[in-house]
N, C-alpha and C positions, 0 to 999 in steps of 0.2 A: 381476863385472860384470853389469849388467841386458843383456838383450834383450828389447825391445820390438817385437813385427810387428803393424804395423797391417793388418787384415783386414777393414775394414769397408764397403767399397765394394761398391755394387750391381751394377756392369758393366753399365750400360744398353747399351753396344753390344754384348755380347753377344748381345743380344735373347733372354734365357733367363729362365724362372722360376728358374733354380739359381743359388745365389749365386756370385760369379767365382770365389773362392778354391776352390769345389769343381769346377771344370772340372778334367777330367783332362790330365795332362802325361805319356805314357808310362803310362797307365794307373793313375796315383794324382793324387790331387788337388794343384793348384798350391801350397796351404799345406804340404802334407807335405812337399814339397821343402825349402819353407825353414825349417821346422823340423827337418830333418834336418841341414840346414848350421849351423842355430842349436845344435844339440847336440855337432856337431863342435867347438864352440868350447868347450864344458865351463863355460858361464857358472853365476853363482850361480842364477840365476832366469830364467826365461821368462815373459814375460807376452804375450796375443794378445788384441789389442783387436777386437772384432766387433761386427756391426750387422745389415745386412740378412740375411736367412735366418740368424740366429744359432743357434737351436737346432739347425738342421741342420748347421751348421758346427761346433758342440760334439760334436755326436751323431757324425758322421764321424771327430771325432777324441779320442773319450772317454777312450784309452788314454795320451794326448799327455803326461800329466804336467805341466801348463804352470797358469799363472794366467790364468781368464777375465775380462775386463772388457768389459763393453757400453758402446758408442758410441751414445748415443739422444738427440737427434736427431744426424746428422752432420756438422760444421759444419768441416771442415777436419783437416788432419794436426797441427796445432797443439793444435786442441780433443781429439784422438784421444789425443795423447800426455799429457794434463792428465788424462784419465779414469786412466791407468796410474800415475799419480805415486805415490798411496797405497801401491803394492805395490812400490816398488823401493827397494833399499839406496841411501841416501843420500849412502854414502860410496864409492860404485863409479862407474864410467864406464855409461853407457847406450848402446847399439849399437842402432840404430832400422834395422829392416828391413822387408819390403814382402811382403803375403801372395800379391801376384801378380807378382813378379820371383822366378823360382824357379831361376835358372841360377849365382848367384854363388857363386862357388868360398871355402872356407872360407880359403884362402892369401891371397886378394885382402881377406877380412874382416879377417885377422891383422895386415897391412900397414898396413890403415886405423886398426887400435886403436894399435899401435905410433907412428904418426905422431900421433895424437891427445895422446900423453905425458898433462900434467894438464890439457889444454886440448881445442880442439874439432879434429876431421878431417871432412871432408865428400870422400865419392867422386864423383869427375867425371869424364866423358867428352867427346871432340871427336867430332862427328858431321857428316857433310856436310850433312844435313837437320836442323837442329835444331830444326824445328818443334813446336809443343805443348809444349815443355820449358822448366823456368826456367833461365836463365843465369846463368853465373858473371861477375861484376861485379869486375874487378882493379884494384888502382888504379896509378899510374906506375911503382913499385918490384916490381909483380906480385904482389903479397900479395893475397889474399882479401878484399874489402871488404863484399860484400854478394850475394844472389842475387835476382834479379826474375823475377817469373812473367811468361810470355809476354803474358798479356792485360792485364799492366800495365806492361809494358816499352816504350821508346821505339823508334823505328826504327834506332838507332844500336845499341841494346842487342839488340834483335832478330837484328841482324846476327852477334853473336858466336855462335861455333860449340862453344864450351865450356857444357856444359849441366849441371845439379844432377841426378844419379841419386836423389836423395832419401833414399839411404843415408848414414848418418852417426853421430859418436860425439860425445855432450856429455858433460859434467860432470853426475851425477844433483844434487849439492849446490847448484848454480845454477839448476837447471830450474824449481823453483816460482817463484823470481823472474823469469826470462826469460819463461814461458808467460803468466806474470800481467800482463805488460805487452803482451802480443798484440794487435791490434787487427783487425776485420773490415772496415775502411775501405779495399778493394779491390774490385777489377772483379767476383770472385766472392763476395764477401760471405763471405768464410771467415776461418779463424784460420790462417794459415801456420806451420807449424813453420819454414820456411826464413827467417822474419824473424829469428831467435834468433842466426844468424850476425852479423848487424850490431849486434846488441845485444854479444855475445862481443869484436867489434873495439873497439866504443865503450869496453868495460872493460878493454879492455888484455888482455883472454885470447888466447893464441895459437890461431890459427886456421891446419890445414893441409891441403893437399888430397893424396889420392893416384888414380891412375887403374888400372882393370884391365889385364891385359896383353890380354884379349879383350873388344871391345866388347859381344859377345851376353850377357855376364855379366851386364849391367844394363838387359837388354831388358825390359821389363813387357808385360801382357796386359791388352789394352782391348777385343780384337774377335776374332770367331773367326779372323780370317785372320791377327792377330798371336801366336795358339794355335799355328795349323796350323806358321807359320814357325818358333816354338820349339820345335815336336814335333819338325821335320827337324834342327834343329840339334844338339838333343840327341840324337837317334838318331843323326846323323853323328858326335857325339863317342863313343859307344859302339861304331858299327861302327870308327872308327878305333882304339880300345882293341884289338877284337878281333883285327884285323888284324895290330899290333903283336903282339899274345902268339901269332902262328902259326895262326889261325884263317882257312879258307879261305871267301871270303864271294864269290859269283857275282856280286854286286853290291852293294857297300856302303850304295849308297842306296835298296836295298829291303829293307831288315830293320827289324823292330821288336821292340825288347825291352822289356816293360811288367813289369819285375821285376829280376831278377839272373840272368846266363847265364854259368855256367863252362864252360869248354870244356877238355879233355883235347889233348892232340899231334894234329895232322895230321885235324882236324876240318874238314868242309866244310859248307856251308850254301847252299842255292840261292836262288834270289828268291823275295821275298814270303811269308816265313817270319815267323810273330808268336811270341814267347816272353812267357809270363805268369809271375807267380809267382817259385817258383825252381825254375828249371831246371839240371840240371847232365848233359852230355854226357862220355863218357868218351872215351878215344882211338880215333880212326879212326873216330867215326860219321859218317855221311853224313844230312843231312835233306835231302829232295826239295822241289821249287817247291811253296809255296802250302800249308804245315803250319802247324799250331797245335799249340805244345806248352805246357803248364800244369802247374807244379808236379809235375815228373816227374823222374825219374833213367834214364838211358840209358847202359846198361852198353858198354863197348869194344867195336869191330866190327859194331856193330849199324848196320842202313840202314834209313830210313825213305823210303819212295817216296812220290811228290807225293800232295797231297791228303789228308794222313791228319790225325786230331783225336785227341791225346793227352793224357789230365788226371789228373793225382792217382792215378799208377801209378808201378810199377818194372818195368825191360824190362831182360832179362839180355842177357849176351854174346853177339853174332853171330847177332841175332834177324833176321830180315827182315819187315818191316811194311810193309802197303799194295801198290798204291796205293788211296786212297779206302776205308782201314780207320780205325775208330773203337776207341780204347781209353778206357774211360769210369772213373771213379773204383772204386778199390778193386782194381785188376788187377794182379797181380804175374806176369811172364813169367819162364821159367827161361831156360836159353842154348840158342840154336841153335831158337826157336820161329819158325815162319813163319804169318803170319796175312797173308791175301792180299784182294784186292778185294772190298769191301762186306762186310767182315766185321766183327762189332760184339761186343766182349766188355766185361763189366761186373761188378764184385766177384767175380771169379774168380783161381784160381791154375792157370797152366797149366805142366806140368813140360817139363824139356827132351828138345828133340826132336820135341816135337808139332806138329802142322801142321793149320790150318784154311786152305786156301788160296781159296774160294769161298764167297760169300753165305750166311754163317750168323750165328747170334746165340746167343752163349753168354754167359748171366746166371747169377749167384750159383751158380759151377760151382768143384769140385774135379777137376782134370783132370791125370792123372797122365803119366809119361814115354812118347815115342813112340806118341801116340794120332795117328790121323789121323782127321779131321772130314769128312766127305763134304759135297760141295754142297748148299745149301738144308736144312742141319740147324739146327733150334733145340732151346733148352732151353726148355720151357714152367715157367716159373719162380713166375708170379703166378696165384694163385687166385681174383683177383677181390679178395682181403681181404689175405693174406699171402704174401710170398716165402718159396718154398722151394729147397732146394739138389740139385743133382745131383752125383754123384760118378763118375765116368769112372777106370777105375784103370788100369794100365800096360799098354801094347802092344794097346788096343783098337784094331778098324776099325770106323768106323761109315759104315753105307752113305749114299750121297746121299739127301736129302728126307726126312731122320729127324726124328721128334720126340720129344723124351725128357721125358716128363709127371713133373716133381718133387712130391714126394721120390722120388728112383731113383737105384739104383747099377746099373753095368755091370763086372761082375767081369773080373781081369784077363785079357788074352788073348781075350776075347770079340769077336765079328761081329756086328754088325748088319746083316741087310740093307737095300738101298736100299727106300725107302718104309715101312718099319717107325714104326709108331706105339706107343713103348714106355709101357705103365703099370706095367709090374711090374718088378723087380729081373732083370736079365740073368746068368745065371750064368758063371764063366769059362770060358774055352776052349771055348765053343759057339757055334754058328749060332743067332742069335735072329731070328725074322721074323714079323714082324705085318702080314698084308696080307688085304684081300678075295680071294676066289677069282675070277679073272679070266675074265670071261664076254663071249662075242661073240654077240650077238642080230641074227638073219637078218631081213631086210625091214626092218629099223628105217629110219626118214625123219626127216631134220632137220626142226624145225620152221620154217612158213612165215610171216614177218611178216603180220601182219592189216592190212589196209587201212584 
């Protein structure tokens, strides 16, 4: 089987400099969704016809493993398929898809291919408001006779509610002849691919139609409003699947999955959470409201409080994160780690049972087990040119408002007094304090604002 994806449209109603098929649905380009569906059918070859913003489209899908064909100028869907002809297996059927119709299911397309047999099959759908779509014109026996575009339709034809989705299966061996006969003598001065249906009927080629189980499978994107509509449909489908798998959602209408989300048993997700990339939540994980999780694994029993941002990290079992905590790339937390409000961690390993409950920055650090990091503590890991690591061994107590100037090591069981600026290694099992001597100045007066 050949699959040809028509993706050359400009998308004028998007009012954007970006090619339409690169606009994102669930965090990925529209075309990426169509390519995924095409690959699920295991075709012999996939050909993408591109046009407007072509190099950007190709760059965004550099690893797609498809044949790229440029359509320039864009003279309609029939003209687009003409460009792909030299790259198709002439002995195979050709499935035509569209780069701006992202939600069609593979099982719907398999049914369409089965209906095609050795002939033609067209995916149709009935709409309450068919405005803008080509109409399916059937004969007295109910058989499909032709497809007429709305701008060329008579008032009687415009009253037809069954429309052409554009998705069809055609025999490649006849495409060269059919496409060669297309004319642009129509309202849009374009070569309509739909005209080959009438040619098939005239030639005695069987023409079948199928309909999808769900109308939204055939919806395309021509405007920002339509893209937003499809986004909610897609997210609603994801939410429904999560609920059926036993995930607790505070509100299924307020969750966004822009990648993959795998959840263990008894997970609960509060409202307005965003999951990007590959996210894995273990059993009994709770994610509070307004959190963003990107490419992260969270082990069982962990609780993430509201307004946290976690990215490219690993979180151990029974941790407590947030609220308002930020876990940046390269972080790995052991079990039972507590990171409280306004704590930021970057490229650090934190051992089991350690805590930083308030207002701290821990970057490029190796922190042992059962370490207590006081409020306002920061690792000074950047000298203006290079990053350096801070090593804090097990059972260390760090007083509030401490600065650790890397590279530095704090020995096992050490205590750092509050307000310490540590520039030398602190020995194990000792109290280290670095402060200026406290002085009270008698008779001191605060400055007065000058007039």
